C-alpha positions as CSV (number, residue, x, y, z in Angstrom):
1,M,0.0,0.0,0.0
2,S,1.4,3.4,-0.9
3,M,1.8,6.2,1.6
4,P,0.5,9.6,0.7
5,M,2.8,12.6,0.4
6,S,2.0,16.1,1.5
7,I,3.6,19.4,0.4
8,E,4.3,21.8,3.3
9,W,5.0,25.5,3.3
10,K,5.5,25.9,7.1
11,L,7.4,23.9,9.6
12,L,5.2,23.0,12.5
13,T,7.5,21.7,15.3
14,H,5.0,20.8,18.1
15,G,8.1,21.1,20.3
16,R,9.8,18.0,18.9
17,E,12.8,19.6,17.3
18,K,16.3,18.4,18.4
19,R,19.3,20.7,18.3
20,L,22.3,19.4,16.5
21,L,25.3,20.0,18.7
22,H,28.0,19.9,16.0
23,Q,26.6,22.9,14.0
24,Q,25.3,26.3,15.2
25,N,21.6,27.0,14.8
26,M,20.9,23.6,13.2
27,F,18.0,21.4,14.2
28,E,16.4,18.1,13.2
29,I,12.8,17.1,13.3
30,E,11.0,13.9,12.4
31,F,7.5,13.6,11.0
32,S,5.2,10.6,10.5
33,G,4.5,10.1,6.8
34,Y,6.1,11.6,3.8
35,K,6.4,15.4,3.6
36,L,8.0,17.6,1.0
37,F,9.3,21.1,1.9
38,P,11.1,23.7,-0.1
39,I,14.8,23.3,0.2
40,N,17.1,26.3,0.8
41,Q,14.2,28.7,1.0
42,E,13.2,30.7,4.0
43,I,10.0,29.3,5.6
44,E,7.9,30.0,8.7
45,I,8.5,28.0,11.8
46,K,5.5,27.6,14.1
47,R,4.9,25.4,17.2
48,H,1.3,24.5,16.2
49,H,-1.0,25.2,13.2
50,D,-3.0,27.9,15.1
51,S,0.0,29.5,16.9
52,D,2.0,32.6,15.9
53,Q,5.1,32.3,13.9
54,I,8.1,31.8,16.3
55,G,10.8,32.3,13.7
56,S,12.1,31.5,10.3
57,G,14.3,28.8,9.0
58,K,15.8,27.1,6.0
59,I,15.5,23.4,5.4
60,V,18.9,22.1,4.2
61,E,18.2,18.3,4.0
62,I,15.2,16.0,3.8
63,S,15.2,12.2,4.0
64,W,12.4,9.7,3.7
65,K,12.5,6.2,5.1
66,E,10.0,3.7,6.5
67,E,7.0,6.1,6.2
68,R,8.9,8.9,8.1
69,T,10.3,12.2,7.1
70,V,13.4,13.7,8.7
71,C,14.2,17.4,8.1
72,T,17.4,19.1,9.0
73,Y,17.0,22.9,9.2
74,Q,18.9,26.0,10.1
75,L,17.2,28.5,12.4
76,L,17.6,31.9,10.7
77,S,15.7,34.1,13.1
78,L,13.8,33.6,16.4
79,Y,11.0,36.0,17.3
80,N,10.5,34.9,20.9
81,V,12.2,32.7,23.5
82,N,10.5,29.8,25.2
């Protein structure tokens, strides 16, 4: 059975992002299912669909495996602090 793919224009983190320690301002987040994001373009970062934008970022890598999507992104700006 095939798994549907969605095209996303915002990064919704739901607080699940993980900071990558070896690079400054780099994070990784994993999603269930297959998602396609614009690469190397500035996009909105939000915690939830109905929340305000918390910053902007640039997705630098996407990988798909076993019905999961892993995105690596660089945080470009942060509008508020936890």
